[in-house]
ROVOGU-765917 format. One record per atom (N, C-alpha, C): residue number from 1; chain; atom name; x, z, y. Coordinates in pm, 1 decimal, padded with zeros to 6 digits. Layout:
resi, chain, name, X, Z, Y
NUM, A, CA, X, Z, Y
...
//
This chain:
resi, chain, name, X, Z, Y
1, A, N, -01909.6, -01191.3, 00283.9
1, A, CA, -01844.3, -01132.1, 00398.2
1, A, C, -01729.8, -01222.1, 00438.5
2, A, N, -01727.4, -01262.7, 00563.3
2, A, CA, -01618.9, -01350.5, 00604.2
2, A, C, -01526.6, -01276.7, 00700.9
3, A, N, -01399.7, -01292.1, 00678.0
3, A, CA, -01298.1, -01230.7, 00760.7
3, A, C, -01228.1, -01338.3, 00841.2
4, A, N, -01184.3, -01300.5, 00960.2
4, A, CA, -01093.1, -01389.0, 01029.5
4, A, C, -00954.0, -01328.0, 01016.0
5, A, N, -00854.7, -01398.8, 01063.3
5, A, CA, -00717.1, -01352.0, 01045.3
5, A, C, -00692.1, -01219.6, 01115.5
6, A, N, -00751.0, -01200.5, 01233.8
6, A, CA, -00730.4, -01074.9, 01306.8
6, A, C, -00788.0, -00956.3, 01229.4
7, A, N, -00905.9, -00975.4, 01170.5
7, A, CA, -00966.0, -00868.6, 01091.5
7, A, C, -00881.7, -00839.0, 00968.3
8, A, N, -00831.4, -00943.2, 00905.8
8, A, CA, -00748.2, -00924.7, 00786.2
8, A, C, -00620.1, -00850.3, 00822.9
9, A, N, -00560.4, -00886.2, 00935.9
9, A, CA, -00438.8, -00817.1, 00980.1
9, A, C, -00468.3, -00670.3, 01009.5
10, A, N, -00582.1, -00645.8, 01072.7
10, A, CA, -00622.5, -00509.0, 01105.3
10, A, C, -00636.7, -00426.0, 00977.9
11, A, N, -00702.4, -00483.4, 00877.2
11, A, CA, -00720.3, -00412.9, 00750.8
11, A, C, -00586.9, -00393.9, 00678.7
12, A, N, -00499.9, -00491.7, 00687.0
12, A, CA, -00368.9, -00480.1, 00622.7
12, A, C, -00287.7, -00368.7, 00689.0
13, A, N, -00294.4, -00360.4, 00821.7
13, A, CA, -00222.7, -00253.9, 00892.5
13, A, C, -00276.3, -00116.9, 00853.4
14, A, N, -00408.1, -00107.0, 00842.0
14, A, CA, -00467.5, 00020.2, 00799.5
14, A, C, -00421.5, 00057.1, 00659.0
15, A, N, -00421.2, -00040.6, 00570.6
15, A, CA, -00378.0, -00015.4, 00433.3
15, A, C, -00232.3, 00028.8, 00430.2
16, A, N, -00150.6, -00033.9, 00513.1
16, A, CA, -00009.3, 00001.9, 00520.7
16, A, C, 00006.6, 00144.1, 00573.1
17, A, N, -00070.9, 00178.4, 00676.0
17, A, CA, -00065.5, 00313.9, 00731.1
17, A, C, -00106.9, 00417.0, 00627.3
18, A, N, -00211.4, 00385.6, 00553.9
18, A, CA, -00256.0, 00475.8, 00447.8
18, A, C, -00146.0, 00489.7, 00343.1
19, A, N, -00081.6, 00377.8, 00311.0
19, A, CA, 00027.5, 00380.9, 00213.4
19, A, C, 00141.0, 00471.2, 00257.1
20, A, N, 00176.8, 00463.0, 00386.4
20, A, CA, 00283.3, 00550.1, 00437.7
20, A, C, 00240.2, 00695.9, 00435.5
21, A, N, 00113.9, 00720.4, 00467.5
21, A, CA, 00062.3, 00857.2, 00464.3
21, A, C, 00064.9, 00915.0, 00324.6
22, A, N, 00023.1, 00833.4, 00229.1
22, A, CA, 00023.6, 00877.7, 00089.3
22, A, C, 00166.8, 00902.9, 00043.6
23, A, N, 00258.3, 00816.6, 00082.7
23, A, CA, 00398.7, 00833.7, 00044.2
23, A, C, 00452.5, 00965.8, 00097.9
24, A, N, 00416.7, 00999.0, 00221.3
24, A, CA, 00462.4, 01124.3, 00280.6
24, A, C, 00402.9, 01243.7, 00206.8
25, A, N, 00274.6, 01234.5, 00173.7
25, A, CA, 00210.8, 01342.8, 00098.6
25, A, C, 00275.0, 01362.3, -00038.2
26, A, N, 00302.7, 01251.3, -00105.3
26, A, CA, 00367.2, 01258.8, -00237.1
26, A, C, 00503.8, 01323.6, -00223.8
27, A, N, 00579.3, 01281.5, -00123.0
27, A, CA, 00712.3, 01337.2, -00101.0
27, A, C, 00704.3, 01487.7, -00076.8
28, A, N, 00609.6, 01529.0, 00007.0
28, A, CA, 00592.3, 01671.6, 00035.8
28, A, C, 00554.8, 01749.1, -00090.0
29, A, N, 00463.2, 01693.6, -00168.5
29, A, CA, 00418.2, 01761.5, -00290.1
29, A, C, 00529.2, 01771.7, -00394.0
30, A, N, 00604.7, 01664.0, -00409.2
30, A, CA, 00717.2, 01667.2, -00503.8
30, A, C, 00815.3, 01775.4, -00461.9
31, A, N, 00847.5, 01777.8, -00332.6
31, A, CA, 00939.5, 01880.0, -00282.4
31, A, C, 00887.6, 02020.6, -00306.8
32, A, N, 00758.7, 02038.9, -00284.8
32, A, CA, 00697.1, 02170.4, -00303.8
32, A, C, 00700.0, 02213.3, -00450.8
33, A, N, 00664.6, 02122.6, -00539.1
33, A, CA, 00662.4, 02154.5, -00682.7
33, A, C, 00803.1, 02184.4, -00732.9
34, A, N, 00898.0, 02101.1, -00695.6
34, A, CA, 01036.0, 02120.2, -00740.7
34, A, C, 01091.8, 02250.6, -00685.3
35, A, N, 01064.1, 02279.5, -00558.6
35, A, CA, 01110.6, 02405.7, -00499.9
35, A, C, 01051.5, 02525.1, -00573.6
36, A, N, 00923.2, 02514.5, -00608.8
36, A, CA, 00859.3, 02623.1, -00683.6
36, A, C, 00922.6, 02643.2, -00819.9
37, A, N, 00952.9, 02534.5, -00887.8
37, A, CA, 01017.6, 02545.3, -01019.4
37, A, C, 01156.6, 02606.6, -01007.1
38, A, N, 01228.3, 02567.8, -00901.5
38, A, CA, 01361.4, 02624.9, -00878.1
38, A, C, 01349.7, 02773.9, -00845.9
39, A, N, 01256.1, 02806.4, -00758.0
39, A, CA, 01238.1, 02945.0, -00714.8
39, A, C, 01201.2, 03035.7, -00834.0
40, A, N, 01118.1, 02983.5, -00923.7
40, A, CA, 01075.3, 03061.6, -01039.8
40, A, C, 01179.4, 03064.2, -01151.2
41, A, N, 01288.3, 02990.1, -01133.4
41, A, CA, 01396.7, 02992.0, -01230.7
41, A, C, 01376.9, 02901.0, -01350.9
42, A, N, 01278.3, 02812.0, -01343.6
42, A, CA, 01254.5, 02720.8, -01455.7
42, A, C, 01357.9, 02608.7, -01461.7
43, A, N, 01410.2, 02572.6, -01345.9
43, A, CA, 01515.6, 02469.4, -01337.6
43, A, C, 01616.5, 02512.7, -01232.4
44, A, N, 01739.7, 02459.0, -01245.9
44, A, CA, 01839.3, 02490.2, -01143.5
44, A, C, 01835.4, 02383.9, -01033.7
45, A, N, 01915.4, 02401.8, -00930.4
45, A, CA, 01912.9, 02312.3, -00813.3
45, A, C, 01944.8, 02167.9, -00852.2
46, A, N, 02045.5, 02147.9, -00936.8
46, A, CA, 02084.3, 02011.9, -00977.6
46, A, C, 01970.6, 01944.2, -01054.1
47, A, N, 01906.7, 02019.0, -01143.3
47, A, CA, 01793.3, 01963.4, -01217.6
47, A, C, 01677.4, 01931.4, -01123.0
48, A, N, 01658.6, 02016.0, -01023.4
48, A, CA, 01552.9, 01994.9, -00924.6
48, A, C, 01574.0, 01866.7, -00846.0
49, A, N, 01697.9, 01844.3, -00803.6
49, A, CA, 01729.4, 01721.5, -00730.2
49, A, C, 01705.5, 01598.8, -00817.9
50, A, N, 01749.6, 01608.9, -00942.7
50, A, CA, 01732.5, 01496.5, -01036.0
50, A, C, 01584.0, 01469.3, -01060.1
51, A, N, 01505.3, 01575.6, -01079.1
51, A, CA, 01362.7, 01561.3, -01102.7
51, A, C, 01293.1, 01500.7, -00981.1
52, A, N, 01326.8, 01550.7, -00862.0
52, A, CA, 01264.8, 01500.2, -00739.5
52, A, C, 01297.4, 01352.3, -00720.2
53, A, N, 01421.8, 01316.3, -00745.0
53, A, CA, 01463.2, 01177.1, -00729.8
53, A, C, 01385.8, 01086.5, -00825.7
54, A, N, 01370.3, 01131.7, -00949.8
54, A, CA, 01299.0, 01052.9, -01050.8
54, A, C, 01150.5, 01039.5, -01014.6
55, A, N, 01087.8, 01148.9, -00974.5
55, A, CA, 00946.3, 01145.3, -00937.8
55, A, C, 00921.6, 01057.3, -00815.4
56, A, N, 01008.4, 01067.5, -00716.4
56, A, CA, 00992.5, 00985.2, -00596.0
56, A, C, 01015.0, 00837.4, -00627.3
57, A, N, 01107.7, 00808.1, -00717.8
57, A, CA, 01130.5, 00668.6, -00757.6
57, A, C, 01005.8, 00612.0, -00824.5
58, A, N, 00943.8, 00690.8, -00911.4
58, A, CA, 00820.2, 00646.4, -00977.6
58, A, C, 00707.9, 00627.0, -00875.4
59, A, N, 00697.6, 00718.8, -00780.6
59, A, CA, 00594.2, 00707.3, -00676.8
59, A, C, 00617.3, 00582.5, -00592.2
60, A, N, 00742.7, 00554.6, -00558.0
60, A, CA, 00774.5, 00435.2, -00479.2
60, A, C, 00743.5, 00308.0, -00556.8
61, A, N, 00772.1, 00309.3, -00685.0
61, A, CA, 00741.7, 00194.2, -00770.8
61, A, C, 00591.0, 00168.0, -00771.7
62, A, N, 00513.8, 00274.3, -00786.6
62, A, CA, 00368.5, 00261.9, -00787.6
62, A, C, 00318.0, 00212.8, -00651.5
63, A, N, 00375.3, 00265.8, -00544.3
63, A, CA, 00333.9, 00224.8, -00409.5
63, A, C, 00362.4, 00076.3, -00386.5
64, A, N, 00477.9, 00028.8, -00430.5
64, A, CA, 00509.8, -00113.7, -00416.1
64, A, C, 00410.7, -00199.7, -00494.0
65, A, N, 00373.3, -00153.1, -00611.7
65, A, CA, 00277.6, -00225.4, -00694.9
65, A, C, 00142.6, -00235.3, -00623.2
66, A, N, 00096.8, -00125.2, -00568.0
66, A, CA, -00030.3, -00123.8, -00495.6
66, A, C, -00020.8, -00210.6, -00370.6
67, A, N, 00089.2, -00198.7, -00296.8
67, A, CA, 00107.9, -00278.8, -00175.2
67, A, C, 00105.4, -00427.7, -00207.0
68, A, N, 00166.3, -00464.1, -00318.0
68, A, CA, 00167.2, -00603.4, -00360.1
68, A, C, 00025.9, -00652.7, -00388.0
69, A, N, -00052.7, -00570.3, -00455.6
69, A, CA, -00190.6, -00608.5, -00484.9
69, A, C, -00273.1, -00621.7, -00357.0
70, A, N, -00254.9, -00528.1, -00265.7
70, A, CA, -00327.8, -00534.2, -00137.5
70, A, C, -00287.5, -00660.1, -00062.1
71, A, N, -00158.1, -00688.1, -00058.9
71, A, CA, -00108.2, -00806.7, 00011.1
71, A, C, -00168.1, -00933.9, -00048.1
72, A, N, -00172.8, -00942.1, -00180.0
72, A, CA, -00230.4, -01060.0, -00245.7
72, A, C, -00377.3, -01076.7, -00208.5
73, A, N, -00449.6, -00967.0, -00207.3
73, A, CA, -00591.9, -00974.8, -00174.0
73, A, C, -00612.9, -01014.4, -00028.2
74, A, N, -00532.7, -00960.4, 00061.7
74, A, CA, -00544.0, -00996.7, 00203.0
74, A, C, -00514.8, -01145.0, 00221.0
75, A, N, -00409.5, -01192.4, 00157.5
75, A, CA, -00376.1, -01335.1, 00166.8
75, A, C, -00488.1, -01421.4, 00110.2
76, A, N, -00547.5, -01377.1, -00000.1
76, A, CA, -00657.0, -01450.8, -00062.0
76, A, C, -00776.1, -01458.5, 00033.4
77, A, N, -00808.8, -01348.6, 00099.0
77, A, CA, -00920.8, -01345.1, 00192.3
77, A, C, -00892.5, -01433.0, 00313.2
78, A, N, -00771.1, -01424.1, 00366.3
78, A, CA, -00734.7, -01506.4, 00482.5
78, A, C, -00740.4, -01653.7, 00445.7
79, A, N, -00687.4, -01688.0, 00329.3
79, A, CA, -00688.7, -01827.2, 00284.9
79, A, C, -00832.2, -01875.8, 00266.1
80, A, N, -00914.3, -01794.1, 00204.7
80, A, CA, -01054.6, -01828.3, 00182.4
80, A, C, -01125.9, -01847.5, 00316.2
81, A, N, -01100.4, -01758.4, 00409.1
81, A, CA, -01162.2, -01766.2, 00541.5
81, A, C, -01116.7, -01893.1, 00613.8
82, A, N, -00988.6, -01923.2, 00603.6
82, A, CA, -00934.5, -02044.4, 00667.2
82, A, C, -00996.3, -02169.3, 00605.8
83, A, N, -01012.0, -02169.5, 00474.6
83, A, CA, -01070.8, -02284.9, 00405.4
83, A, C, -01215.8, -02305.5, 00448.1
84, A, N, -01290.5, -02196.8, 00460.7
84, A, CA, -01430.0, -02206.3, 00502.6
84, A, C, -01441.0, -02258.2, 00645.4
85, A, N, -01352.4, -02209.4, 00732.6
85, A, CA, -01355.1, -02255.9, 00871.8
85, A, C, -01319.9, -02404.2, 00879.8
86, A, N, -01221.9, -02446.6, 00800.9
86, A, CA, -01183.7, -02587.8, 00799.7
86, A, C, -01299.7, -02673.9, 00752.5
87, A, N, -01368.8, -02627.1, 00649.0
87, A, CA, -01483.4, -02701.8, 00596.3
87, A, C, -01595.6, -02707.4, 00699.9
88, A, N, -01614.5, -02597.6, 00770.3
88, A, CA, -01717.5, -02594.5, 00874.2
88, A, C, -01682.2, -02690.9, 00987.6
89, A, N, -01556.0, -02695.2, 01024.6
89, A, CA, -01511.7, -02785.4, 01131.3
89, A, C, -01530.2, -02930.6, 01088.1
90, A, N, -01494.9, -02959.4, 00961.3
90, A, CA, -01513.1, -03095.6, 00911.7
90, A, C, -01660.2, -03134.3, 00911.2
91, A, N, -01745.5, -03040.9, 00870.9
91, A, CA, -01888.4, -03065.0, 00869.0
91, A, C, -01943.0, -03087.6, 01010.1
92, A, N, -01891.1, -03013.6, 01107.1
92, A, CA, -01936.8, -03028.0, 01245.4
92, A, C, -01892.3, -03162.2, 01301.6
93, A, N, -01773.5, -03207.4, 01265.1
93, A, CA, -01724.0, -03336.3, 01313.7
93, A, C, -01807.7, -03450.0, 01256.0
94, A, N, -01848.0, -03438.2, 01128.9
94, A, CA, -01928.0, -03542.4, 01066.0
94, A, C, -02065.5, -03555.9, 01131.4
95, A, N, -02120.1, -03443.5, 01177.7
95, A, CA, -02252.1, -03444.9, 01240.1
95, A, C, -02250.3, -03511.2, 01377.0
96, A, N, -02135.6, -03512.0, 01441.8
96, A, CA, -02126.6, -03569.6, 01576.9
96, A, C, -02133.9, -03715.6, 01577.2
//
């Protein structure tokens, strides 16, 4: 499968959008779980804030890790695609 730079950018943007969507979902879920624990009396408000902050920090760390991997793969594909096109151009010039 060969990608050009525009296709790679398109896929990277989609991945980024998905990442933001997932981050929002995680944030909403953390808030919901912490609120439920507070409401049920399992933790107090200060503990809830601390827990939410810790969970969101872990989620952000994981998201950065995934984003880094996606970025590396996109760059690898773009570089590979560029190398193939350069080789094709060189081959076409030799035939002339």
